[in-house]
One Martini backbone bead per residue (centre of mass of N, CA, C, O) as a GRO file, in nm:
protein
  319
    1MET     BB    1   0.056   0.063  -0.020
    2ALA     BB    2   0.300   0.258   0.003
    3PHE     BB    3   0.377   0.244  -0.291
    4ASP     BB    4   0.115   0.365  -0.411
    5LEU     BB    5   0.111   0.624  -0.239
    6GLU     BB    6   0.373   0.753  -0.339
    7SER     BB    7   0.300   0.759  -0.639
    8LEU     BB    8   0.038   0.924  -0.605
    9SER     BB    9   0.168   1.174  -0.477
   10GLU     BB   10   0.361   1.245  -0.709
   11ALA     BB   11   0.146   1.266  -0.932
   12THR     BB   12  -0.034   1.488  -0.804
   13SER     BB   13   0.181   1.707  -0.772
   14GLY     BB   14   0.264   1.723  -1.073
   15ALA     BB   15  -0.020   1.786  -1.189
   16LEU     BB   16  -0.072   2.052  -1.030
   17GLY     BB   17   0.178   2.199  -1.132
   18ALA     BB   18   0.097   2.187  -1.435
   19LEU     BB   19  -0.168   2.342  -1.414
   20VAL     BB   20  -0.053   2.616  -1.319
   21SER     BB   21   0.168   2.655  -1.532
   22THR     BB   22  -0.014   2.648  -1.786
   23THR     BB   23  -0.201   2.889  -1.714
   24ILE     BB   24   0.016   3.114  -1.689
   25LEU     BB   25   0.159   3.038  -1.994
   26TYR     BB   26  -0.061   3.028  -2.225
   27PRO     BB   27  -0.032   3.285  -2.401
   28LEU     BB   28   0.257   3.215  -2.489
   29ASP     BB   29   0.185   2.940  -2.617
   30THR     BB   30  -0.007   3.048  -2.834
   31CYS     BB   31   0.189   3.237  -2.980
   32LYS     BB   32   0.401   3.022  -3.041
   33THR     BB   33   0.223   2.821  -3.205
   34LYS     BB   34   0.127   3.017  -3.430
   35TYR     BB   35   0.414   3.090  -3.524
   36GLN     BB   36   0.509   2.796  -3.593
   37ALA     BB   37   0.270   2.718  -3.803
   38GLU     BB   38   0.385   2.924  -3.993
   39VAL     BB   39   0.435   2.886  -4.360
   40SER     BB   40   0.634   3.133  -4.534
   41SER     BB   41   0.737   3.367  -4.701
   42HIS     BB   42   0.872   3.656  -4.603
   43HIS     BB   43   0.660   3.850  -4.774
   44GLN     BB   44   0.400   3.654  -4.652
   45GLN     BB   45   0.403   3.710  -4.362
   46LYS     BB   46   0.202   3.754  -4.082
   47TYR     BB   47   0.443   3.668  -3.878
   48ARG     BB   48   0.749   3.815  -3.791
   49ARG     BB   49   0.665   3.807  -3.491
   50ILE     BB   50   0.543   3.700  -3.191
   51SER     BB   51   0.406   3.981  -3.118
   52ASP     BB   52   0.195   3.980  -3.355
   53VAL     BB   53  -0.007   3.792  -3.217
   54LEU     BB   54  -0.079   3.976  -2.982
   55TRP     BB   55  -0.168   4.228  -3.153
   56GLU     BB   56  -0.401   4.086  -3.296
   57ALA     BB   57  -0.572   4.031  -3.044
   58ILE     BB   58  -0.595   4.328  -2.952
   59SER     BB   59  -0.706   4.466  -3.222
   60ASN     BB   60  -0.963   4.238  -3.216
   61ASN     BB   61  -1.070   4.187  -2.928
   62GLN     BB   62  -0.900   3.879  -2.850
   63VAL     BB   63  -0.757   3.818  -2.574
   64LEU     BB   64  -0.916   3.560  -2.473
   65SER     BB   65  -0.811   3.380  -2.718
   66LEU     BB   66  -0.538   3.304  -2.577
   67TYR     BB   67  -0.729   3.072  -2.417
   68GLN     BB   68  -0.773   2.879  -2.636
   69GLY     BB   69  -0.775   2.548  -2.507
   70LEU     BB   70  -0.719   2.536  -2.196
   71GLY     BB   71  -0.881   2.291  -2.100
   72THR     BB   72  -0.731   2.082  -2.274
   73LYS     BB   73  -0.444   2.147  -2.177
   74ASN     BB   74  -0.497   2.085  -1.877
   75LEU     BB   75  -0.583   1.796  -1.916
   76GLN     BB   76  -0.321   1.704  -2.047
   77SER     BB   77  -0.125   1.794  -1.822
   78PHE     BB   78  -0.247   1.634  -1.590
   79ILE     BB   79  -0.232   1.350  -1.716
   80SER     BB   80   0.068   1.346  -1.803
   81GLN     BB   81   0.192   1.400  -1.521
   82PHE     BB   82   0.059   1.171  -1.374
   83VAL     BB   83   0.163   0.940  -1.553
   84TYR     BB   84   0.461   1.005  -1.530
   85PHE     BB   85   0.506   1.003  -1.219
   86TYR     BB   86   0.381   0.726  -1.174
   87GLY     BB   87   0.556   0.566  -1.374
   88TYR     BB   88   0.830   0.643  -1.260
   89SER     BB   89   0.784   0.540  -0.970
   90LEU     BB   90   0.710   0.252  -1.050
   91PHE     BB   91   0.966   0.172  -1.217
   92LYS     BB   92   1.167   0.235  -0.990
   93ARG     BB   93   1.065   0.032  -0.782
   94LEU     BB   94   1.091  -0.221  -0.958
   95TYR     BB   95   1.395  -0.198  -1.005
   96LEU     BB   96   1.486  -0.211  -0.703
   97GLU     BB   97   1.354  -0.485  -0.644
   98LYS     BB   98   1.498  -0.656  -0.871
   99SER     BB   99   1.805  -0.562  -0.813
  100GLY     BB  100   1.858  -0.482  -0.489
  101SER     BB  101   1.907  -0.189  -0.487
  102ARG     BB  102   1.924   0.151  -0.349
  103THR     BB  103   2.014   0.261  -0.622
  104ILE     BB  104   2.016   0.466  -0.922
  105GLY     BB  105   2.132   0.492  -1.221
  106THR     BB  106   2.167   0.682  -1.496
  107LYS     BB  107   2.075   0.485  -1.720
  108ALA     BB  108   1.823   0.377  -1.575
  109ASN     BB  109   1.688   0.653  -1.539
  110LEU     BB  110   1.658   0.719  -1.845
  111ILE     BB  111   1.488   0.470  -1.920
  112ILE     BB  112   1.254   0.523  -1.724
  113ALA     BB  113   1.183   0.805  -1.832
  114ALA     BB  114   1.124   0.711  -2.126
  115ALA     BB  115   0.897   0.511  -2.056
  116ALA     BB  116   0.710   0.718  -1.919
  117GLY     BB  117   0.694   0.908  -2.167
  118ALA     BB  118   0.572   0.709  -2.371
  119CYS     BB  119   0.310   0.650  -2.217
  120THR     BB  120   0.213   0.943  -2.211
  121VAL     BB  121   0.196   1.001  -2.517
  122ILE     BB  122  -0.007   0.780  -2.600
  123ILE     BB  123  -0.244   0.878  -2.412
  124THR     BB  124  -0.225   1.218  -2.493
  125GLN     BB  125  -0.223   1.281  -2.804
  126PRO     BB  126  -0.515   1.377  -2.873
  127LEU     BB  127  -0.496   1.628  -2.683
  128ASP     BB  128  -0.254   1.758  -2.822
  129THR     BB  129  -0.385   1.793  -3.099
  130ALA     BB  130  -0.631   1.960  -3.010
  131SER     BB  131  -0.482   2.199  -2.875
  132SER     BB  132  -0.329   2.287  -3.132
  133ARG     BB  133  -0.580   2.345  -3.306
  134MET     BB  134  -0.704   2.558  -3.113
  135GLN     BB  135  -0.460   2.757  -3.110
  136THR     BB  136  -0.443   2.780  -3.448
  137SER     BB  137  -0.688   2.913  -3.462
  138ALA     BB  138  -0.879   3.151  -3.513
  139PHE     BB  139  -0.975   3.409  -3.352
  140GLY     BB  140  -1.288   3.296  -3.220
  141LYS     BB  141  -1.284   2.980  -3.381
  142SER     BB  142  -1.284   2.781  -3.168
  143LYS     BB  143  -1.333   2.454  -3.073
  144GLY     BB  144  -1.419   2.191  -2.927
  145LEU     BB  145  -1.298   1.893  -2.843
  146TRP     BB  146  -1.497   1.698  -2.987
  147LYS     BB  147  -1.516   1.853  -3.259
  148THR     BB  148  -1.215   1.847  -3.327
  149LEU     BB  149  -1.190   1.530  -3.333
  150SER     BB  150  -1.451   1.457  -3.519
  151GLU     BB  151  -1.345   1.581  -3.797
  152GLY     BB  152  -1.164   1.340  -3.776
  153THR     BB  153  -0.970   1.086  -3.736
  154TRP     BB  154  -0.799   0.881  -3.525
  155LYS     BB  155  -0.536   0.905  -3.681
  156GLU     BB  156  -0.526   1.222  -3.665
  157ALA     BB  157  -0.511   1.231  -3.348
  158PHE     BB  158  -0.197   1.100  -3.393
  159ASP     BB  159  -0.047   1.332  -3.479
  160GLY     BB  160   0.297   1.316  -3.406
  161LEU     BB  161   0.379   1.057  -3.244
  162GLY     BB  162   0.666   0.997  -3.340
  163ILE     BB  163   0.784   1.270  -3.245
  164SER     BB  164   0.699   1.247  -2.949
  165LEU     BB  165   0.875   0.997  -2.895
  166LEU     BB  166   1.142   1.135  -2.973
  167LEU     BB  167   1.111   1.370  -2.745
  168THR     BB  168   1.184   1.180  -2.496
  169SER     BB  169   1.501   1.252  -2.529
  170ASN     BB  170   1.535   1.530  -2.396
  171PRO     BB  171   1.614   1.452  -2.098
  172SER     BB  172   1.869   1.294  -2.178
  173ILE     BB  173   2.021   1.532  -2.297
  174GLN     BB  174   2.009   1.715  -2.052
  175TYR     BB  175   2.154   1.525  -1.850
  176THR     BB  176   2.418   1.493  -2.009
  177VAL     BB  177   2.497   1.791  -2.018
  178PHE     BB  178   2.489   1.841  -1.714
  179ASP     BB  179   2.704   1.628  -1.637
  180GLN     BB  180   2.940   1.751  -1.804
  181LEU     BB  181   2.938   2.035  -1.677
  182LYS     BB  182   2.975   1.943  -1.386
  183LEU     BB  183   3.246   1.798  -1.424
  184ARG     BB  184   3.407   2.046  -1.522
  185LEU     BB  185   3.354   2.228  -1.275
  186LEU     BB  186   3.467   2.035  -1.052
  187LYS     BB  187   3.753   2.005  -1.170
  188GLY     BB  188   3.824   2.305  -1.137
  189LYS     BB  189   3.797   2.306  -0.825
  190LEU     BB  190   4.006   2.078  -0.759
  191ARG     BB  191   4.261   2.225  -0.871
  192ASN     BB  192   4.239   2.459  -0.639
  193LYS     BB  193   4.315   2.236  -0.449
  194THR     BB  194   4.470   2.113  -0.176
  195GLY     BB  195   4.592   1.807  -0.170
  196THR     BB  196   4.521   1.461  -0.211
  197GLU     BB  197   4.251   1.490  -0.052
  198SER     BB  198   3.889   1.501  -0.113
  199SER     BB  199   3.583   1.582  -0.100
  200PRO     BB  200   3.299   1.576  -0.245
  201GLU     BB  201   3.151   1.774  -0.471
  202ALA     BB  202   2.905   2.038  -0.475
  203LEU     BB  203   2.661   2.213  -0.594
  204SER     BB  204   2.522   2.493  -0.604
  205ALA     BB  205   2.220   2.629  -0.644
  206PHE     BB  206   2.302   2.826  -0.869
  207SER     BB  207   2.466   2.631  -1.048
  208ALA     BB  208   2.237   2.428  -1.093
  209PHE     BB  209   2.045   2.628  -1.230
  210VAL     BB  210   2.226   2.711  -1.467
  211LEU     BB  211   2.285   2.425  -1.579
  212GLY     BB  212   1.987   2.351  -1.619
  213ALA     BB  213   1.922   2.577  -1.823
  214VAL     BB  214   2.141   2.512  -2.033
  215SER     BB  215   2.063   2.212  -2.087
  216LYS     BB  216   1.775   2.279  -2.182
  217CYS     BB  217   1.856   2.457  -2.422
  218VAL     BB  218   2.015   2.241  -2.575
  219ALA     BB  219   1.790   2.029  -2.601
  220THR     BB  220   1.587   2.215  -2.748
  221SER     BB  221   1.766   2.291  -2.992
  222LEU     BB  222   1.813   1.994  -3.101
  223THR     BB  223   1.475   1.935  -3.109
  224TYR     BB  224   1.322   2.169  -3.261
  225PRO     BB  225   1.257   2.071  -3.550
  226ALA     BB  226   1.054   1.858  -3.440
  227ILE     BB  227   0.864   2.055  -3.301
  228ARG     BB  228   0.782   2.216  -3.553
  229CYS     BB  229   0.665   1.976  -3.715
  230LYS     BB  230   0.445   1.898  -3.510
  231VAL     BB  231   0.282   2.160  -3.523
  232MET     BB  232   0.218   2.140  -3.828
  233LEU     BB  233   0.060   1.868  -3.812
  234GLN     BB  234  -0.155   1.989  -3.580
  235ALA     BB  235  -0.261   2.214  -3.725
  236ALA     BB  236  -0.486   2.417  -3.832
  237GLU     BB  237  -0.672   2.497  -4.089
  238SER     BB  238  -0.705   2.728  -4.317
  239ASP     BB  239  -0.981   2.943  -4.434
  240GLU     BB  240  -0.871   3.119  -4.678
  241ASP     BB  241  -0.904   2.883  -4.917
  242GLY     BB  242  -1.192   2.720  -4.858
  243LYS     BB  243  -1.109   2.466  -4.721
  244THR     BB  244  -1.154   2.167  -4.596
  245ASN     BB  245  -1.042   1.902  -4.426
  246LYS     BB  246  -1.115   1.694  -4.658
  247ASP     BB  247  -0.947   1.861  -4.888
  248GLN     BB  248  -0.699   1.801  -4.742
  249PRO     BB  249  -0.403   1.688  -4.730
  250ARG     BB  250  -0.196   1.475  -4.596
  251LYS     BB  251   0.011   1.495  -4.338
  252THR     BB  252   0.373   1.506  -4.323
  253VAL     BB  253   0.694   1.508  -4.235
  254SER     BB  254   0.820   1.550  -4.517
  255GLY     BB  255   0.631   1.789  -4.589
  256ALA     BB  256   0.723   1.979  -4.363
  257ILE     BB  257   1.023   1.989  -4.435
  258TYR     BB  258   0.989   2.092  -4.727
  259SER     BB  259   0.832   2.352  -4.663
  260ILE     BB  260   1.048   2.489  -4.490
  261TRP     BB  261   1.285   2.478  -4.695
  262LYS     BB  262   1.143   2.630  -4.935
  263LYS     BB  263   1.031   2.900  -4.765
  264GLU     BB  264   1.277   2.936  -4.515
  265GLY     BB  265   1.489   2.742  -4.476
  266LEU     BB  266   1.709   2.658  -4.234
  267LEU     BB  267   1.602   2.873  -4.019
  268GLY     BB  268   1.304   2.763  -4.009
  269PHE     BB  269   1.365   2.528  -3.796
  270PHE     BB  270   1.410   2.791  -3.571
  271LYS     BB  271   1.137   2.908  -3.547
  272GLY     BB  272   1.074   3.012  -3.215
  273LEU     BB  273   1.302   2.927  -3.011
  274GLU     BB  274   1.297   3.145  -2.789
  275ALA     BB  275   1.005   3.088  -2.692
  276GLN     BB  276   1.051   2.789  -2.623
  277ILE     BB  277   1.267   2.832  -2.407
  278LEU     BB  278   1.112   3.020  -2.222
  279LYS     BB  279   0.870   2.830  -2.171
  280THR     BB  280   1.026   2.578  -2.073
  281VAL     BB  281   1.180   2.700  -1.833
  282LEU     BB  282   0.938   2.821  -1.681
  283SER     BB  283   0.771   2.562  -1.661
  284SER     BB  284   0.975   2.387  -1.505
  285ALA     BB  285   1.012   2.576  -1.263
  286LEU     BB  286   0.714   2.593  -1.174
  287LEU     BB  287   0.650   2.295  -1.144
  288LEU     BB  288   0.872   2.224  -0.930
  289MET     BB  289   0.797   2.437  -0.721
  290ILE     BB  290   0.502   2.347  -0.673
  291LYS     BB  291   0.556   2.051  -0.612
  292GLU     BB  292   0.734   2.099  -0.358
  293LYS     BB  293   0.512   2.258  -0.193
  294ILE     BB  294   0.275   2.010  -0.218
  295THR     BB  295   0.385   1.729  -0.137
  296LYS     BB  296   0.335   1.721   0.170
  297THR     BB  297   0.030   1.768   0.160
  298THR     BB  298  -0.035   1.525  -0.017
  299TRP     BB  299   0.079   1.308   0.174
  300VAL     BB  300  -0.105   1.370   0.417
  301THR     BB  301  -0.372   1.323   0.264
  302MET     BB  302  -0.316   1.025   0.190
  303LEU     BB  303  -0.289   0.921   0.481
  304ALA     BB  304  -0.571   1.006   0.574
  305LEU     BB  305  -0.723   0.839   0.360
  306ARG     BB  306  -0.612   0.562   0.440
  307ARG     BB  307  -0.713   0.566   0.732
  308TYR     BB  308  -1.012   0.595   0.663
  309LEU     BB  309  -1.037   0.330   0.497
  310ILE     BB  310  -0.942   0.135   0.720
  311VAL     BB  311  -1.157   0.202   0.931
  312ASN     BB  312  -1.405   0.137   0.754
  313ARG     BB  313  -1.328  -0.159   0.697
  314THR     BB  314  -1.330  -0.251   0.994
  315ARG     BB  315  -1.628  -0.182   1.050
  316LEU     BB  316  -1.754  -0.364   0.830
  317LYS     BB  317  -1.639  -0.633   0.942
  318GLY     BB  318  -1.769  -0.593   1.239
  319ALA     BB  319  -2.086  -0.580   1.141
   0.00000   0.00000   0.00000
């Protein structure tokens, strides 16, 4: 029971943290997604800068439309973080029990994180697709979750699944970069110390924060072309050409890559990278901060709930 309770506590804390983080940063996420989804030649671009998306919403009195699809995005964030943290905690416990070790190595940790991420992606992909379509719809014309999904087939609801699975490697890249930077930094500190023996060095809180941010930026930059292609695959179709969804050709990864290369060139694969990094770093920081703050409360609540259930079960057996 303790095993399940700890996993449930971690999952709930992570999910609530994601919920608050997503809501706070959602206008930035909407602007970023609409900017990423547009692919056109330089002289035909509707959005030359990400701020143009914000000004369009303000000039058309559609500021609240920056929150279109928020409910779906929150549902996706809550479920994905819950599944991820629960799966990670579950796989970690199982690994420790099977291996008989007390600690988990770096390689095993990365494999467990990737497995939890893959499970999360498969479960929440339709919600991810729907939220992207709702965000990239014209301001004020976003449809509900069910209508958005029902307009296409179930196969289309899983658009970008392959790329999403590929992007589960992002934490692995981040952790590898962080580990290498940490090693170089600590080696530099050890050279400045005198004596033949010294205790293991640990990073300061500020150093860990800086290295964490840098490693996240590197991981995001390396995987960004895949992120851009995924947004294009999931984006809502423009109504300007008068075509319906059924008239549109099937989107493919190769088609997205060709379109970016032909219209925007090599730099087009990194269009919107700054906004992606800003949103990713802020989101990760907020999520972890909120999660840490509410973990203890969540754990106490789970213990109280377990005690309540045990007492009621005892009473029912005794009746």
